[in-house]
KEKE-3310 file (N, C-alpha, C; in steps of 0.2 Angstrom, whole numbers, plus 5000, padded with zeros to 4 digits):
npx = (5423:5411:5397:5394:5382:5369:5354:5346:5343:5336:5327:5319:5304:5294:5288:5296:5308:5305:5303:5315:5323:5317:5320:5334:5336:5329:5338:5349:5345:5343:5356:5360:5353:5357:5371:5375:5377:5389:5392:5384:5389:5394:5385:5378:5374:5374:5369:5356:5350:5350:5341:5329:5327:5327:5317:5306:5307:5305:5293:5290:5282:5285:5284:5281:5285:5283:5297:5309:5327:5344:5350:5340:5332:5322:5312:5301:5303:5299:5302:5308:5301:5311:5314:5316:5324:5329:5337:5347:5353:5358:5368:5376:5380:5389:5399:5404:5409:5419:5428:5431:5439:5449:5455:5460:5469:5478:5483:5491:5486:5477:5466:5466:5462:5449:5443:5441:5429:5420:5423:5417:5404:5406:5409:5397:5389:5394:5391:5377:5374:5381:5382:5380:5391:5401:5400:5403:5417:5423:5423:5429:5442:5445:5444:5455:5465:5465:5469:5482:5487:5488:5479:5475:5464:5451:5437:5439:5445:5435:5427:5426:5419:5407:5402:5400:5390:5379:5378:5375:5363:5355:5355:5349:5336:5331:5318:5313:5323:5329:5336:5336:5336:5348:5357:5355:5361:5373:5378:5378:5387:5399:5399:5401:5413:5421:5419:5424:5437:5441:5438:5447:5459:5470:5475:5479:5489:5498:5502:5506:5498:5487:5478:5466:5463:5475:5484:5479:5479:5489:5491:5497:5489:5472:5465:5473:5471:5457:5456:5462:5456:5442:5431:5432:5432:5419:5411:5412:5405:5393:5389:5386:5376:5366:5364:5359:5347:5340:5339:5331:5319:5314:5311:5300:5291:5284:5279:5278:5290:5297:5307:5318:5320:5324:5337:5344:5343:5345:5353:5365:5371:5372:5382:5392:5395:5399:5411:5419:5420:5429:5425:5423:5415:5398:5390:5375:5359:5349:5343:5330)
npy = (5189:5184:5175:5178:5185:5180:5170:5168:5153:5147:5156:5158:5159:5145:5148:5159:5153:5144:5154:5159:5149:5147:5159:5158:5148:5154:5164:5157:5152:5164:5169:5160:5163:5176:5176:5164:5146:5141:5151:5149:5142:5151:5155:5164:5167:5180:5188:5183:5188:5201:5200:5196:5208:5219:5216:5217:5231:5237:5234:5223:5209:5192:5178:5162:5146:5129:5120:5112:5109:5108:5102:5096:5087:5078:5078:5092:5108:5122:5137:5154:5163:5169:5186:5203:5210:5199:5194:5204:5204:5192:5194:5203:5195:5187:5196:5201:5189:5187:5198:5195:5184:5189:5198:5189:5182:5192:5194:5184:5171:5156:5154:5157:5147:5144:5156:5157:5150:5160:5170:5172:5174:5186:5195:5195:5200:5213:5218:5218:5225:5238:5250:5246:5237:5246:5254:5244:5241:5254:5256:5244:5246:5258:5251:5243:5252:5258:5248:5246:5257:5255:5258:5261:5262:5252:5256:5266:5259:5251:5259:5261:5248:5250:5261:5256:5247:5255:5263:5253:5249:5260:5261:5249:5250:5262:5274:5270:5271:5278:5289:5281:5268:5268:5270:5259:5249:5254:5252:5238:5234:5239:5231:5218:5219:5222:5211:5200:5204:5203:5189:5183:5187:5179:5172:5182:5189:5178:5176:5189:5198:5212:5219:5228:5227:5222:5231:5242:5238:5228:5215:5198:5187:5182:5178:5184:5197:5199:5196:5207:5218:5217:5224:5237:5233:5226:5237:5244:5235:5235:5248:5249:5240:5246:5258:5251:5246:5258:5263:5253:5255:5266:5263:5259:5244:5233:5221:5206:5207:5199:5189:5197:5205:5196:5192:5204:5209:5198:5188:5194:5199:5187:5180:5188:5186:5173:5174:5182:5173:5165:5154:5141:5144:5138:5129:5135:5127:5125:5117:5106)
npz = (5264:5265:5272:5285:5288:5296:5301:5317:5322:5334:5338:5327:5317:5310:5298:5293:5292:5282:5272:5271:5266:5253:5247:5247:5238:5227:5225:5221:5208:5202:5201:5192:5181:5178:5177:5173:5175:5181:5190:5201:5211:5220:5229:5242:5260:5264:5253:5252:5263:5259:5249:5255:5263:5254:5245:5253:5258:5246:5242:5234:5231:5235:5226:5229:5222:5217:5212:5202:5203:5198:5209:5216:5208:5207:5217:5219:5226:5237:5230:5228:5215:5202:5200:5193:5203:5210:5200:5198:5211:5210:5201:5208:5218:5212:5207:5219:5224:5215:5216:5229:5229:5220:5229:5239:5231:5229:5242:5243:5244:5240:5225:5212:5203:5207:5204:5191:5188:5190:5181:5168:5172:5179:5169:5162:5171:5172:5159:5159:5171:5172:5179:5193:5194:5192:5204:5214:5210:5212:5226:5230:5226:5234:5246:5245:5244:5257:5265:5260:5264:5277:5287:5304:5312:5316:5313:5304:5294:5289:5283:5268:5264:5271:5265:5252:5254:5257:5245:5236:5241:5239:5226:5222:5228:5223:5221:5233:5242:5257:5270:5282:5276:5269:5280:5288:5279:5278:5291:5291:5281:5287:5299:5293:5288:5299:5307:5300:5299:5313:5315:5306:5312:5319:5308:5299:5307:5308:5294:5291:5286:5282:5295:5304:5318:5323:5320:5327:5341:5343:5349:5351:5348:5345:5356:5366:5363:5364:5378:5384:5378:5376:5380:5374:5360:5360:5363:5351:5342:5348:5347:5333:5333:5340:5332:5320:5325:5328:5314:5309:5315:5308:5295:5282:5281:5269:5271:5281:5294:5302:5298:5294:5305:5314:5309:5309:5322:5330:5324:5319:5331:5338:5330:5331:5345:5344:5336:5345:5355:5350:5343:5330:5314:5310:5298:5291:5293:5278:5269:5265)
capx = (5418:5404:5395:5393:5375:5365:5348:5346:5338:5332:5321:5316:5298:5295:5286:5301:5313:5303:5304:5322:5325:5314:5324:5340:5335:5328:5344:5353:5342:5344:5363:5361:5349:5360:5378:5377:5377:5395:5393:5379:5393:5396:5379:5380:5369:5373:5364:5350:5348:5349:5335:5323:5326:5326:5310:5301:5307:5303:5286:5289:5279:5289:5280:5284:5283:5286:5301:5315:5333:5349:5352:5334:5329:5317:5307:5301:5303:5296:5307:5305:5302:5316:5311:5321:5328:5333:5343:5352:5356:5362:5374:5380:5383:5394:5404:5407:5413:5425:5432:5434:5444:5454:5458:5463:5475:5483:5486:5496:5482:5474:5460:5466:5458:5442:5441:5440:5422:5416:5426:5412:5398:5408:5409:5390:5386:5397:5388:5370:5373:5387:5382:5381:5398:5406:5400:5407:5424:5425:5424:5434:5448:5446:5446:5462:5470:5465:5473:5489:5490:5489:5474:5476:5458:5446:5432:5440:5447:5429:5422:5424:5414:5401:5399:5398:5383:5375:5377:5371:5356:5352:5354:5344:5330:5328:5314:5311:5328:5329:5341:5336:5339:5355:5360:5355:5365:5380:5380:5378:5393:5404:5399:5403:5421:5425:5418:5428:5444:5442:5438:5453:5465:5476:5478:5482:5495:5503:5504:5509:5493:5484:5472:5466:5463:5482:5488:5477:5480:5496:5492:5500:5484:5465:5464:5476:5467:5450:5457:5463:5452:5435:5427:5432:5429:5412:5408:5412:5400:5387:5387:5383:5369:5361:5362:5355:5340:5337:5337:5326:5313:5312:5310:5294:5291:5277:5276:5280:5297:5300:5313:5324:5322:5328:5344:5348:5343:5347:5358:5371:5374:5374:5388:5398:5397:5403:5418:5422:5422:5434:5423:5423:5408:5395:5385:5368:5354:5345:5340:5325)
capy = (5193:5180:5170:5180:5187:5174:5171:5165:5148:5145:5161:5159:5155:5140:5151:5163:5148:5142:5159:5160:5143:5149:5165:5156:5144:5158:5168:5153:5152:5171:5169:5156:5167:5183:5175:5157:5140:5140:5156:5147:5139:5156:5157:5166:5169:5187:5191:5180:5193:5207:5198:5197:5215:5224:5215:5220:5238:5239:5232:5218:5203:5186:5173:5155:5141:5122:5120:5108:5112:5103:5098:5093:5086:5073:5081:5099:5111:5129:5142:5160:5165:5174:5193:5208:5211:5193:5193:5209:5202:5186:5197:5206:5190:5185:5201:5201:5183:5187:5202:5192:5179:5193:5200:5183:5181:5198:5193:5178:5165:5152:5156:5158:5142:5145:5162:5155:5148:5166:5175:5173:5177:5193:5199:5195:5205:5220:5220:5219:5230:5242:5255:5242:5234:5252:5256:5239:5242:5260:5255:5239:5250:5262:5247:5240:5258:5259:5242:5247:5263:5252:5262:5258:5262:5247:5260:5270:5254:5248:5264:5259:5243:5253:5266:5252:5244:5261:5265:5248:5249:5266:5259:5244:5252:5267:5279:5268:5272:5283:5290:5275:5262:5269:5270:5252:5245:5256:5249:5231:5234:5240:5226:5213:5220:5221:5204:5196:5206:5200:5182:5182:5190:5175:5170:5188:5190:5173:5177:5196:5202:5218:5218:5234:5226:5221:5238:5247:5236:5225:5209:5193:5182:5185:5177:5189:5204:5199:5196:5214:5224:5214:5229:5242:5230:5225:5243:5245:5232:5237:5255:5247:5237:5252:5261:5247:5246:5265:5264:5248:5258:5271:5260:5256:5238:5232:5214:5204:5209:5194:5186:5202:5207:5190:5192:5210:5210:5192:5184:5197:5199:5180:5179:5192:5183:5167:5176:5185:5167:5161:5147:5141:5145:5133:5130:5136:5123:5128:5112:5102)
capz = (5268:5265:5277:5292:5289:5297:5306:5324:5322:5340:5338:5320:5316:5305:5292:5291:5290:5275:5267:5270:5261:5247:5245:5246:5232:5222:5223:5217:5201:5200:5199:5185:5175:5176:5177:5171:5180:5185:5196:5206:5217:5225:5232:5249:5265:5264:5248:5254:5268:5254:5245:5260:5265:5249:5242:5258:5258:5239:5242:5229:5234:5233:5224:5230:5217:5218:5206:5202:5201:5197:5215:5218:5201:5207:5221:5219:5233:5237:5228:5226:5208:5200:5197:5191:5209:5211:5195:5199:5217:5208:5198:5213:5222:5207:5207:5225:5225:5210:5219:5236:5226:5218:5235:5242:5227:5230:5248:5242:5245:5234:5222:5205:5199:5208:5201:5184:5188:5190:5176:5163:5175:5181:5162:5160:5176:5170:5153:5160:5176:5172:5185:5199:5194:5193:5211:5217:5208:5215:5233:5231:5225:5240:5252:5244:5246:5264:5267:5258:5268:5284:5291:5310:5315:5313:5311:5297:5289:5287:5279:5261:5264:5273:5260:5246:5255:5257:5238:5233:5243:5236:5218:5221:5230:5219:5224:5240:5247:5262:5275:5286:5273:5268:5286:5290:5275:5279:5297:5290:5278:5292:5303:5290:5287:5306:5310:5296:5301:5319:5314:5303:5316:5320:5301:5296:5310:5306:5287:5291:5282:5285:5300:5308:5325:5325:5320:5332:5348:5343:5353:5347:5346:5346:5363:5370:5361:5367:5385:5386:5374:5374:5382:5368:5354:5361:5362:5344:5339:5351:5344:5327:5334:5342:5326:5316:5328:5326:5307:5307:5317:5304:5289:5281:5278:5266:5272:5288:5295:5307:5296:5293:5312:5317:5306:5311:5329:5334:5320:5319:5338:5340:5326:5335:5351:5342:5335:5351:5359:5346:5340:5322:5311:5308:5292:5293:5289:5274:5265:5267)
cpx = (5411:5403:5393:5385:5370:5359:5350:5341:5334:5326:5318:5309:5298:5293:5292:5307:5312:5304:5311:5325:5323:5318:5331:5341:5334:5334:5349:5351:5343:5351:5364:5358:5354:5368:5380:5377:5383:5395:5388:5383:5395:5390:5380:5374:5368:5369:5357:5346:5346:5342:5329:5322:5324:5319:5305:5301:5304:5296:5285:5288:5284:5284:5284:5281:5286:5290:5306:5321:5338:5351:5346:5330:5323:5311:5307:5301:5301:5302:5304:5306:5307:5312:5317:5326:5332:5339:5348:5356:5360:5369:5379:5383:5390:5400:5407:5412:5420:5430:5435:5440:5450:5458:5462:5470:5480:5486:5490:5492:5480:5468:5460:5462:5451:5439:5438:5432:5418:5418:5420:5406:5400:5407:5401:5387:5388:5393:5380:5369:5379:5387:5384:5388:5403:5406:5404:5415:5427:5427:5428:5441:5450:5447:5453:5467:5470:5469:5480:5492:5490:5485:5474:5469:5453:5440:5433:5442:5440:5424:5421:5419:5407:5398:5397:5391:5378:5373:5373:5364:5352:5350:5349:5337:5327:5324:5312:5317:5327:5335:5342:5338:5346:5359:5361:5361:5373:5383:5382:5385:5399:5405:5402:5411:5424:5424:5423:5435:5445:5442:5444:5460:5471:5479:5481:5489:5500:5506:5506:5504:5490:5478:5472:5466:5471:5485:5486:5479:5487:5497:5494:5494:5477:5463:5466:5472:5461:5451:5458:5459:5445:5430:5426:5430:5422:5408:5407:5406:5393:5384:5384:5376:5364:5359:5358:5347:5336:5335:5331:5319:5310:5311:5303:5294:5284:5274:5279:5287:5300:5307:5319:5325:5326:5335:5347:5348:5345:5353:5365:5375:5376:5381:5394:5400:5401:5410:5422:5424:5428:5432:5423:5416:5405:5390:5378:5364:5349:5341:5335:5326)
cpy = (5190:5176:5172:5183:5182:5175:5167:5160:5147:5150:5163:5155:5151:5144:5155:5158:5145:5147:5160:5155:5145:5154:5163:5152:5149:5162:5164:5153:5159:5172:5165:5160:5173:5181:5168:5152:5140:5145:5154:5144:5144:5159:5159:5168:5176:5190:5188:5185:5199:5206:5199:5204:5219:5222:5218:5227:5241:5238:5227:5211:5197:5180:5166:5150:5135:5121:5114:5112:5106:5099:5094:5091:5081:5076:5089:5102:5118:5133:5148:5162:5170:5181:5197:5209:5205:5192:5198:5207:5196:5189:5200:5201:5188:5190:5201:5195:5184:5192:5199:5188:5183:5196:5195:5182:5186:5197:5187:5171:5162:5156:5157:5153:5142:5151:5161:5153:5155:5172:5177:5176:5185:5197:5200:5201:5212:5222:5222:5225:5234:5247:5252:5240:5240:5254:5251:5240:5248:5259:5249:5242:5254:5257:5244:5246:5259:5254:5243:5253:5261:5257:5258:5257:5257:5251:5263:5264:5251:5253:5263:5254:5245:5257:5262:5249:5249:5262:5259:5247:5254:5264:5254:5246:5258:5272:5277:5269:5278:5284:5283:5269:5262:5268:5263:5248:5247:5253:5241:5230:5235:5234:5220:5213:5219:5214:5199:5198:5202:5192:5179:5184:5185:5173:5176:5189:5185:5174:5184:5199:5208:5216:5224:5233:5225:5227:5243:5244:5232:5219:5203:5188:5185:5184:5182:5196:5204:5199:5203:5219:5222:5220:5234:5239:5228:5231:5245:5242:5234:5244:5253:5244:5242:5256:5257:5247:5253:5265:5259:5251:5263:5269:5257:5250:5236:5226:5213:5205:5204:5191:5191:5205:5202:5190:5198:5210:5204:5188:5187:5197:5192:5178:5182:5189:5176:5169:5179:5179:5163:5155:5147:5141:5139:5134:5130:5130:5127:5123:5108:5094)
cpz = (5268:5270:5284:5294:5290:5302:5312:5324:5328:5340:5331:5319:5310:5298:5289:5289:5283:5270:5266:5265:5254:5243:5243:5239:5226:5220:5219:5209:5198:5197:5192:5179:5173:5174:5174:5177:5184:5191:5202:5212:5222:5229:5240:5254:5265:5259:5249:5259:5264:5251:5249:5262:5260:5245:5247:5258:5251:5238:5236:5232:5231:5232:5224:5225:5219:5212:5208:5201:5200:5203:5217:5212:5201:5211:5221:5226:5232:5235:5226:5219:5207:5197:5195:5197:5210:5206:5196:5206:5215:5205:5203:5217:5218:5207:5213:5227:5221:5213:5226:5234:5224:5224:5238:5238:5228:5237:5248:5244:5239:5231:5215:5201:5200:5205:5194:5183:5188:5185:5171:5166:5177:5174:5161:5165:5174:5163:5155:5166:5177:5178:5192:5200:5195:5200:5215:5216:5212:5222:5235:5231:5231:5246:5251:5246:5253:5267:5266:5262:5275:5289:5298:5313:5312:5310:5304:5292:5286:5283:5272:5260:5266:5268:5254:5248:5255:5249:5235:5235:5240:5229:5217:5223:5226:5223:5231:5245:5251:5266:5279:5283:5271:5274:5289:5286:5276:5286:5296:5286:5282:5296:5300:5289:5294:5308:5306:5298:5308:5319:5311:5306:5316:5313:5298:5300:5308:5299:5286:5286:5286:5289:5304:5315:5327:5325:5325:5339:5348:5348:5348:5344:5348:5353:5367:5369:5365:5375:5388:5383:5373:5375:5376:5362:5354:5360:5355:5341:5342:5349:5337:5328:5336:5336:5321:5319:5327:5319:5306:5309:5313:5297:5288:5277:5275:5268:5279:5289:5300:5305:5296:5300:5315:5315:5309:5319:5333:5331:5321:5326:5340:5336:5329:5341:5349:5340:5341:5356:5356:5343:5332:5320:5309:5302:5294:5289:5285:5269:5269:5266)
residu = (MET:PHE:GLY:TYR:VAL:ARG:TYR:ASP:LEU:PRO:ASN:LEU:PHE:ILE:LYS:ASP:PHE:ALA:LEU:TYR:LYS:ALA:LEU:TYR:CYS:GLY:LEU:CYS:LYS:GLY:ILE:GLY:LYS:SER:CYS:GLY:GLN:ALA:ALA:ARG:ILE:GLY:LEU:SER:TYR:ASP:LEU:THR:PHE:PHE:SER:ALA:MET:LEU:HIS:ASN:ILE:ALA:GLY:GLN:ASP:ILE:ARG:ILE:GLU:ARG:GLN:ASN:CYS:PHE:GLU:HIS:ALA:ILE:ARG:LYS:ARG:PRO:ILE:ALA:ALA:VAL:ASP:GLY:LEU:THR:GLU:GLN:LEU:GLY:ALA:LEU:ASN:THR:VAL:LEU:VAL:TYR:TYR:LYS:LEU:THR:ASP:ASP:ILE:ALA:ASP:GLY:GLY:ARG:GLY:ARG:GLY:ARG:ARG:LEU:TRP:PHE:LYS:LYS:GLY:PHE:ARG:ARG:ALA:LYS:ARG:LYS:TYR:PRO:GLU:MET:VAL:SER:VAL:VAL:THR:GLU:TYR:MET:LEU:GLU:GLN:ALA:GLU:ALA:GLU:ARG:SER:CYS:VAL:ALA:SER:PRO:ASP:MET:ALA:ALA:GLU:PRO:SER:ALA:LEU:LEU:MET:ARG:ARG:LEU:SER:ASP:LEU:LEU:LEU:GLY:ASP:LYS:ALA:THR:GLU:ALA:THR:GLY:GLY:LEU:PHE:TYR:ASP:ALA:GLY:LYS:TRP:VAL:TYR:LEU:ILE:ASP:ALA:LEU:ASP:ASP:TYR:ASP:LYS:ASP:VAL:LYS:LYS:LYS:ARG:TYR:ASN:PRO:PHE:PHE:LEU:SER:TYR:GLY:TYR:GLY:THR:ARG:ALA:GLU:LEU:LEU:ARG:GLU:GLN:LYS:GLY:ASP:ILE:GLY:PHE:LEU:PHE:ASP:THR:LEU:PHE:TYR:SER:MET:ARG:GLU:HIS:LEU:ALA:ASN:ILE:LYS:PHE:TYR:PHE:ASN:ARG:ASP:LEU:THR:ASP:ASN:ILE:VAL:LEU:ARG:GLY:LEU:PRO:ALA:GLU:THR:GLU:ARG:VAL:MET:ARG:GLY:GLU:ALA:GLY:LYS:LYS:MET:PRO:VAL:LYS:VAL)
# end
């Protein structure tokens, strides 16, 4: 489920690219502080977006410092200082990676060896943030049950992931949480699940794994699916984007919102178009 929440580089201001890189590195350090150094290999773009969005909504200023890290031991680089929210997001990143690998193993894929890198970090996260891990566990089990039940509706299949993101945003924002923030993260969670299912369509069909788009439409390949049903599937994503814009308009941001607007309003639609075209994903540039 990781790697889809991306910025749109051609329309990203230099200052916001610098902020994103600092947040990305800060989250990496946050993972190390909350879950240990081994868990840092699971660093994701998705939780970097969480960090940018939640710090802004919560009104928690991001302090940028020039620091070293194990990858950049000689030359210091601007890194967002680790605070309480970053530590918790680092733990969340580790928990989500652990469950993603567990799901891959359950589907008959590889991941047992890689999951060992996150086992200790997962236990540390569970000890330090029991409520958060309990929420993730609850909805991961609901997601697994929906897939075992072969829910055919893509919209309904994505419901547990959408509810998980809403619950997590409410938990992390505390008294800053609103209906609009919950709605935005609900939509984002649903989008991530659906875009992942569409991107994995051919692999799922080939390996006879659960895929709501296949159960709903029944086409052999993704190319055939999109040739015949592109309008319906596009409408599903457009509805989510419209809802996200409505929620964004009703959220109070304490700082500049250019970065988060770029990701939500431009990055997610661009990634959707990439998947709809059947193109392979590209690694985003985040290093200097």
